[in-house]
Every structure is written in C-alpha cells, then in structure tokens.
C-alpha positions in Angstrom: -10.2 14.8 -28.0 -7.3 13.1 -30.0 -5.3 15.9 -28.8 -5.9 14.2 -25.0 -2.7 11.7 -24.3 -2.1 9.8 -21.0 0.1 12.5 -19.7 -2.7 14.9 -20.1 -4.8 12.4 -18.4 -2.1 11.7 -15.1 -1.8 15.8 -15.0 -5.7 16.0 -14.9 -5.7 13.6 -11.8 -2.9 15.1 -10.1 -4.3 18.2 -10.1 -7.3 17.0 -8.6 -6.0 15.2 -6.1 -3.4 17.4 -5.2 -5.4 20.9 -5.5 -2.8 22.9 -6.8 -0.5 23.2 -9.9 2.5 23.1 -7.9 1.1 20.5 -6.0 0.9 18.2 -9.2 4.1 19.3 -10.9 6.1 18.6 -7.8 4.3 14.3 -7.8 4.6 14.1 -11.9 8.5 15.5 -11.8 7.5 18.4 -13.9 7.4 22.3 -14.2 5.1 24.1 -13.2 4.7 26.1 -16.4 4.8 22.3 -18.2 1.4 21.6 -15.6 0.1 24.9 -16.4 0.5 24.3 -20.0 -1.2 20.6 -19.3 -3.8 22.4 -17.6 -4.7 25.2 -20.6 -5.2 22.3 -23.6 -7.3 20.2 -20.6 -9.9 23.3 -20.2 -9.7 24.2 -24.4 -10.6 20.3 -25.1 -13.4 20.5 -22.4 -14.3 23.7 -23.0 -14.5 24.2 -18.7 -12.6 25.9 -16.6 -11.9 22.6 -14.9 -10.6 24.0 -11.9 -11.4 27.2 -10.3 -8.9 28.8 -7.8 -9.9 30.0 -4.1 -8.3 30.6 -0.8 -8.1 26.3 -0.5 -6.6 25.9 -3.6 -7.6 24.7 -7.1 -11.5 23.7 -6.7 -12.8 20.9 -9.3 -15.9 21.9 -12.0 -19.1 19.8 -11.8 -17.6 18.7 -15.0 -14.5 17.8 -13.7 -15.8 16.0 -10.8 -17.2 13.8 -13.0 -14.1 13.2 -15.1 -12.3 12.5 -12.6 -13.9 9.2 -11.7 -13.7 8.2 -14.9 -9.9 9.2 -15.8 -8.9 7.3 -12.2 -11.0 4.3 -13.2 -9.1 4.1 -16.4 -5.9 4.7 -14.9 -6.4 2.1 -12.4 -7.2 -0.3 -14.9 -3.8 0.8 -17.3 -1.6 0.6 -14.3 -2.9 -2.7 -13.1 -1.9 -4.1 -16.6 1.7 -3.3 -15.4 1.7 -5.6 -12.2 2.4 -9.1 -13.2 1.0 -11.6 -10.4 4.2 -13.9 -11.2 6.4 -11.2 -11.2 8.5 -10.9 -7.9 7.9 -7.5 -6.0 11.9 -6.0 -4.8 10.5 -3.5 -2.5 14.2 -2.2 -2.1 14.5 -1.1 -5.5 10.5 -0.6 -6.0 9.3 3.5 -6.9 6.0 2.5 -6.6 3.1 5.0 -4.3 0.8 3.2 -1.7 -2.5 4.8 -1.2 -4.1 4.5 2.1 -7.1 5.6 4.1 -7.4 6.9 7.6 -8.4 9.2 9.7 -6.7 12.5 11.4 -5.8 10.7 14.6 -4.8 7.0 12.1 -2.4 9.3 10.6 -1.1 10.6 14.0 -0.7 6.8 15.4 -0.1 5.0 12.8 2.1 6.8 10.0 5.3 7.2 12.0 5.7 3.7 12.6 4.7 2.6 9.0 7.0 4.9 7.5 9.9 4.2 9.3 9.4 0.5 8.4 8.8 1.6 5.0 11.8 3.3 4.9 13.9 0.6 5.9 12.5 -1.8 3.6 12.1 -0.2 0.4 13.6 3.7 1.0 12.0 4.9 -2.9 8.7 3.8 -2.3 6.0 6.2 -1.0 3.0 6.5 1.3 0.0 8.8 0.5 -2.0 9.3 3.1 -5.9 10.0 2.4 -8.8 11.0 4.5 -12.5 10.4 2.7 -16.3 9.5 3.9 -16.6 5.9 5.3 -19.0 5.3 2.3 -17.0 5.8 -0.6 -13.6 3.9 1.1 -15.3 0.2 -0.4 -16.0 1.7 -3.9 -12.4 3.5 -3.9 -10.6 0.2 -2.8 -12.5 -1.8 -5.4 -11.7 0.5 -8.3 -7.7 0.5 -7.1 -7.6 3.8 -6.4 -7.0 3.0 -2.7 -4.5 0.2 -1.9 -6.2 -0.1 1.9 -7.8 1.5 4.5 -6.8 1.3 8.7 -9.0 2.3 10.9 -12.6 1.3 13.3 -14.3 0.9 9.5 -17.8 -1.3 10.7 -19.5 -0.4 7.9 -17.4 -1.1 5.0 -16.6 -5.0 6.6 -18.7 -6.8 4.2 -17.3 -5.3 1.3 -13.6 -6.0 1.9 -11.1 -8.4 2.8 -9.6 -7.8 6.2 -7.5 -8.5 9.1 -7.4 -7.4 13.0 -4.5 -5.4 13.9 -5.6 -5.0 17.4 -8.6 -4.7 19.8 -9.3 -0.9 21.3 -11.4 0.6 24.0 -12.7 3.7 24.8 -11.6 6.0 27.8 -12.1 9.6 28.8 -9.6 12.4 27.9 -9.7 15.4 30.4 -7.4 18.3 31.8 -4.8 17.4 34.5 -5.6 20.3 36.6 -9.6 19.5 36.0 -11.4 21.5 38.9 -14.2 18.9 39.6 -12.6 15.0 38.8 -9.6 14.4 40.6 -9.0 10.1 40.4 -11.8 8.4 39.3 -14.7 9.1 37.0 -18.4 8.6 38.4 -21.3 8.3 36.2 -22.9 11.4 38.2 -19.7 13.7 37.1 -19.7 12.2 33.4 -23.3 13.4 33.0 -22.8 16.8 34.5 -19.9 17.5 32.5 -19.9 19.3 29.2 -18.2 17.1 26.6 -16.7 17.7 23.2 -18.2 15.3 20.6 -16.2 14.2 17.3 -17.9 13.5 14.5 -15.5 12.5 11.8 -17.4 10.7 8.5 -13.7 9.2 8.2 -14.3 6.8 11.0 -16.2 4.8 13.0 -15.7 6.3 16.3 -19.2 8.1 16.0 -20.7 5.1 16.7 -19.8 5.5 20.0 -22.8 7.6 20.4 -24.9 4.9 19.7 -23.6 2.7 22.4 -24.0 5.4 24.8 -27.2 6.0 24.0 -28.1 2.3 24.0 -27.4 2.4 27.7 -29.2 5.3 28.3 -26.6 8.1 28.6 -27.7 11.6 26.8 -24.3 13.7 27.8 -24.0 17.3 27.2 -22.2 18.6 24.1 -20.9 21.7 24.3 -18.7 21.4 21.3 -18.9 19.3 18.2 -15.6 19.1 15.6 -14.9 17.0 12.7 -11.2 16.2 13.7 -9.5 14.4 17.0 -6.1 16.4 16.5 -7.5 19.5 17.5 -8.7 17.7 21.2 -5.5 18.2 23.6 -5.4 21.8 23.0 -9.2 22.4 23.8 -9.3 20.0 26.8 -5.7 20.9 28.7 -7.1 24.1 30.0 -10.8 23.4 30.0 -13.7 21.4 32.1 -14.4 19.5 28.6 -14.7 15.9 28.5 -14.2 13.8 25.3 -14.3 10.3 24.7 -11.7 8.5 22.2 -10.0 5.5 21.9 -7.1 4.9 24.8 -4.4 4.6 22.2 -4.3 7.9 21.4 -5.4 9.1 24.8 -2.2 7.5 26.4 -0.5 9.4 23.5 -2.1 13.1 23.9 -1.4 12.4 27.6 2.8 12.0 27.3 2.7 15.1 24.9 0.1 17.6 26.7 -1.2 18.5 29.8 -4.0 16.1 29.8 -4.7 12.9 31.8 -7.5 9.9 31.1 -9.9 8.4 33.0 -11.8 5.1 32.5 -15.3 5.8 31.2 -17.9 4.9 34.0 -20.4 3.2 31.2 -19.5 0.0 30.1 -18.8 0.1 26.4 -17.9 -2.4 23.7 -14.3 -3.1 22.4 -13.9 -2.8 18.8 -11.3 -3.7 16.3 -9.0 -1.9 14.4 -8.2 -3.2 10.7 -6.9 -2.6 7.5 -8.9 -3.2 4.8 -8.4 -4.1 1.1 -10.2 -5.3 -1.7 -9.7 -9.1 -3.5 -9.3 -7.7 -7.1 -5.7 -6.6 -5.5 -4.7 -9.7 -3.8 -3.2 -11.4 -7.0 -0.6 -8.5 -7.1 2.9 -9.1 -5.4 3.6 -5.5 -4.4 0.0 -5.1 -2.5 0.4 -8.1 -0.7 3.6 -7.1 0.5 2.2 -3.9 1.5 -0.6 -5.1 3.4 2.1 -7.8 4.8 3.8 -4.6 6.3 1.0 -2.9 7.5 -0.2 -5.6 9.5 3.5 -6.7 11.4 3.9 -3.1 11.6 0.5 -2.0 13.4 -0.6 -5.4 15.3 2.3 -4.4 17.5 0.9 -0.6 18.7 
C-alpha cells in the first residue's frame, strides 16, 4: 500500500466517475497510457481487477465500489483544506470544477443558461452535471462530493440548506394533431386516454402519482420510461398523454410538434430549489456558485 500515492487515488476516482480510461485521461490532463499504467498499479496493489470492461464502459467490481466511497470522501477532505474561508474567490481566474446533481429535464432546462452565465463570469471554471437517485444526494452533499443539487427534491429538504428558484405546476403534453383532444382537456378524456409514466429516481416528479391518487384519479398507463427527454418524440406522433412541469412542456412545444393543456385535475404546485450542505457555506467559492445558480435560474 506504500505504492499508493495521491495521484493514484485521483486516478482511481476519475476512472470510476467517467467510466473509461479515456475519460479519466481527459479529466486529469494525462496521456491515456499513463492512466492505463496507473490502473495496472492499482490492480496489483489490491489484487483485484477493480474495473471490468463491457459495452457500457468500465464497470467497477464490488471491491472498487467500496474503495470509491473511501477514496472520494478522503479526497473531499484533502481538497477542503485548500479552501481558506478567509481567502477571496476570484471566479475570473479560477479553474475549479463545480459538481451538480439534477435530472435529465433539469440538464435540458438549467444547463444552457447556467453555462452561459458561468462562461461570462468564470471562463475557466468547469461544470460537471450528474444524475443520481434522490436518496443518495444528501449524503453526497454532506461528504463534499457534490456542490449542489437542483430540482424538485422534497425528500432532502430536511437534510440540506436550500433556496427556492421558482414555483412550478404540472400540465399535460400531447401531440399537436391528437386524434380526439382539441383545445380543452376534459376529465373524461384524461381518464380514457393512454398515458406515459416517467419514473425518474433523480427527481421528485414521480410524486404526481400520489397527488392524482389522493384525488381518486387513476390513469391508464401504456408506457413507463425513466427519462423525460425522450417524451417529445414519443408523444408527437401518438395519442399518448404525459403530465410534466409547465416550463419543460413549453420548451418541448417550441421545438417539436407537441402542445400542452391544463390538467383537468387540480394538482398542487411545487418548488424547484437549489440545495447544498452547511459544511460548504463557509467557502467563498461555494457561496459564489450558489449565488450564481440562484441569480441565473430564479428568473427562468
């Protein structure tokens, strides 16, 4: 184990996060053979392959999963020692990476304006967007492996600090030339139609199911998908309906042959918030980033 230096720890975490030797090399600004050599040293030290290659990339072994948790937590602690709460943060000259969790529709809706704002204020700062189950986000924030999480995340409200970006509501998305529904969506048509159900584990939008059930409404589900971004293509040429946030529905309607109508069932609004952990509040860089997120996204 004396052969494990900090560079090998960072290399391991980079391979795990990116799922490839090439991705790790790009992140670490190393030649690909250097990453391969470092990975070979790690495999020798642990007497384990650590990562197995398949069609999806480098898949971690059970030992690698355990090692990653300890390594990433250790790196977070080491890196935090470089963050002096009394030192000014200069975004114009920083090369820091900020890591944010959000769902696929969050990535679609939030990243373009956020990236534009970051490029203007901090041209060398990097933004890394990840998706993860909601029940993991609070722990990742607490260990410093995430800087923020953005979205409808009611399950982590009690474990994080947060600011409201905006209040949102659900609407119904359907094809522009739906064979039966015209300018108004009645409850009868809503109940008779076939629906797409999005069960994303990285957002709280699945909670609409409970809201409908509380009102005695049971939809006929024809398709279940894990992501929102495939919806326009699924909806446009079919008679299917899907319930989703109004801002995303408006974006889809501007880009593809779909439209949206108000739901015939009263569903409570929800808050889209930016979440972070109290341990990071003292850091000027983190305060700057949260401020940028709030300022940029609250006006959407």
